[in-house]
C-alpha positions as CSV (number, residue, x, y, z in Angstrom):
1,M,3.0,16.3,22.9
2,K,2.1,12.6,23.0
3,A,-0.4,11.2,20.2
4,P,-3.6,10.0,21.0
5,G,-3.8,6.2,21.8
6,K,-5.9,3.6,19.8
7,Y,-8.8,3.8,22.2
8,F,-9.3,7.7,22.3
9,V,-9.1,7.6,18.5
10,S,-11.8,4.6,18.3
11,K,-14.0,6.3,20.6
12,R,-13.8,9.5,18.9
13,V,-14.4,8.2,15.6
14,I,-17.5,5.9,17.0
15,A,-19.1,8.7,18.6
16,N,-18.7,11.2,15.6
17,E,-20.4,8.5,13.2
18,I,-23.2,8.3,16.1
19,I,-23.8,11.9,16.4
20,A,-23.8,11.6,12.3
21,F,-26.9,9.3,12.6
22,I,-28.9,11.2,14.9
23,L,-28.4,14.2,12.9
24,I,-29.7,12.3,9.8
25,I,-32.7,11.1,11.8
26,L,-32.9,14.7,13.2
27,F,-33.1,16.0,9.7
28,I,-35.7,13.6,8.6
29,W,-38.1,15.0,11.5
30,V,-37.6,18.5,10.9
31,D,-38.1,18.0,7.1
32,E,-41.3,16.3,8.0
33,V,-42.3,18.9,10.5
34,M,-41.2,22.1,8.6
35,D,-41.8,20.9,5.0
36,I,-38.2,22.3,3.7
37,P,-38.3,21.8,0.1
38,Y,-41.7,24.0,0.3
39,L,-39.9,26.6,2.5
40,L,-36.9,27.0,0.5
41,F,-37.6,25.6,-3.1
42,G,-41.2,26.5,-3.5
43,A,-42.3,23.0,-3.9
44,E,-45.8,21.8,-3.3
45,A,-46.7,21.7,0.4
46,T,-47.1,18.2,1.9
47,L,-49.0,17.0,4.8
48,V,-46.8,15.6,7.7
49,N,-46.5,11.8,7.1
50,W,-45.5,10.3,10.5
51,R,-45.5,6.9,9.3
52,E,-43.0,7.7,6.5
53,S,-40.7,9.6,8.6
54,L,-40.7,6.7,11.1
55,F,-39.8,4.1,8.8
56,E,-37.1,6.5,7.5
57,S,-35.8,6.9,10.6
58,V,-35.9,3.2,12.0
59,S,-33.8,2.4,8.5
60,V,-31.2,5.0,9.3
61,L,-31.0,3.7,12.9
62,I,-30.7,0.2,11.6
63,L,-28.1,1.2,9.3
64,G,-26.2,3.1,11.6
65,V,-26.2,0.3,14.4
66,I,-24.6,-2.0,11.5
67,I,-22.0,0.9,10.6
68,V,-21.0,1.4,14.1
69,S,-20.6,-2.2,15.1
70,Y,-18.8,-2.5,11.9
71,T,-16.4,0.2,12.6
72,H,-16.2,-1.0,16.4
73,M,-15.2,-4.6,14.8
74,I,-12.5,-3.0,13.0
75,F,-10.9,-0.6,15.9
76,K,-10.9,-4.2,17.7
77,R,-8.9,-6.0,15.3
78,M,-6.6,-3.1,14.7
79,K,-3.1,-3.5,16.0
80,Y,-0.4,-0.9,15.7
81,L,3.0,0.0,17.3
82,E,3.5,3.4,19.0
83,G,6.4,5.3,20.8
84,F,10.0,4.8,20.4
85,L,11.4,1.7,19.4
86,S,15.3,0.9,19.9
87,I,16.7,-0.6,16.7
88,C,20.2,-1.4,16.1
89,A,22.0,0.2,13.6
90,S,23.7,-2.4,12.1
91,C,21.5,-5.7,12.2
92,K,18.3,-3.6,12.8
93,K,17.1,-6.0,15.7
94,I,14.8,-4.5,18.0
95,R,15.0,-4.1,21.7
96,D,11.8,-5.0,23.6
97,E,10.6,-3.4,27.1
98,K,12.6,-6.4,29.1
99,G,15.9,-5.1,27.1
100,N,15.9,-8.2,24.9
101,W,16.9,-8.0,21.3
102,H,14.4,-9.3,18.4
103,P,14.9,-9.5,14.6
104,I,12.6,-6.9,13.3
105,E,10.1,-9.5,11.6
106,S,9.6,-11.7,14.9
107,Y,9.0,-8.4,16.8
108,I,6.6,-6.9,14.6
109,H,4.7,-10.4,13.8
110,A,4.1,-10.8,17.5
111,R,3.0,-7.7,18.1
112,T,0.6,-7.1,15.0
113,E,-0.8,-9.4,12.4
114,A,1.6,-8.2,9.6
115,K,3.0,-11.0,7.6
116,F,6.6,-10.8,5.8
117,S,8.1,-11.7,2.5
118,H,11.6,-11.3,1.5
119,G,13.4,-9.6,-1.4
120,I,16.4,-7.7,-2.0
121,C,16.0,-3.9,-3.3
122,P,18.1,-2.8,-6.4
123,E,20.5,-1.0,-4.3
124,C,21.5,-3.9,-2.2
125,A,21.5,-6.5,-5.1
126,E,23.9,-4.1,-6.9
127,E,26.3,-4.2,-3.9
128,L,25.9,-7.9,-2.8
129,Y,25.2,-9.7,-6.1
130,P,26.5,-7.1,-8.9
131,E,26.9,-10.2,-11.5
132,F,23.4,-11.5,-10.7
133,N,21.7,-8.0,-10.6
134,P,18.5,-8.4,-12.6
135,Y,17.6,-4.7,-11.8
136,K,21.3,-3.7,-13.4
137,K,20.9,-1.4,-16.3
138,V,22.8,-2.4,-19.7
């Protein structure tokens, strides 16, 4: 089973955000017409205030547009790798779709916005530089 692609996921997230904001606006109007606090909690009955509900709806709509556009912008910038990567078991170079081999850093850097820095893990430090190993337990 293939995992859903980036565009499917982004459209689904944005659709869910839009539905959520529509439901919030719908709740504002249902509350205004039915007076939910009065019905459920016995609060004092209030008159319908169309201006207040309209103001709240427009405020939620503006906030919704900002959040959905921000989410859309994030998904446009997001890059990721998917599928199988052919990687050399020895030198860790990756074979691209044309059959050329690239160091893992350059392959990932060319396809994402990831940046690399290099260090050495404790196991490799012990194996390669036992006399200079800063991780060595005394």
